[in-house]
N, C-alpha and C positions, 0 to 999 in steps of 0.2 A: 504494500499500499504506500502511496506517495505521501511524503511528509510536508512538501511545499506545495500549497494549493492556492488557487485564485480566490479572490474575495467571494465570488459566486459559489465556488465549491465549499468554502467554509460556511457560507450562509446556509447552503442546503444541509450540511452536516449538523450544525448547531441550532438551526431554527431561527436565527437572527436575520434581520434584513441586511442586505449587502451594505447599505449605508452605515448600519450600526457596526458592522465588522470593520469598516474602514475608520469610523470614528473611534472605536476602541483601540485600534492600532496607533492612531495619532495620539490619543490621550495617554496610552500606556507605553509608548515609544517602542512598539513592535514594528520592526522594519518591514516595508513592502518592497522587495527587490525584484525588479524585472516583472512586476505584476504578480508576484507570488509571496505568500506569507507562510512562515514556519508554523505549522499547525500545532506542534508541541509547545512552542513558545507562546503562541496566541492563547491556547487553552490554560497554561500556567498563569499568564497574566490576568486572564478573566477570573480564575479562582482567587488570585491574590486580591483583585479589585473587589470581589464579593466577600472578602474576609476569611476565606478558607486558608488552611495551611498548605503550602505546596507539597506534592508528592516527591519522594526521593527514590 
């Protein structure tokens, strides 16, 4: 399974709107490189933003 996904792909997997995915990336400093987002980093930042402890 791919780890670097487009905002549309992450949107489909998480149930968030594409615009929300991009907003979260900007607010949480998750890089979007060549139109792709590191899914693991994105999910970790969402968990941290929600107050959950990151998985190790």
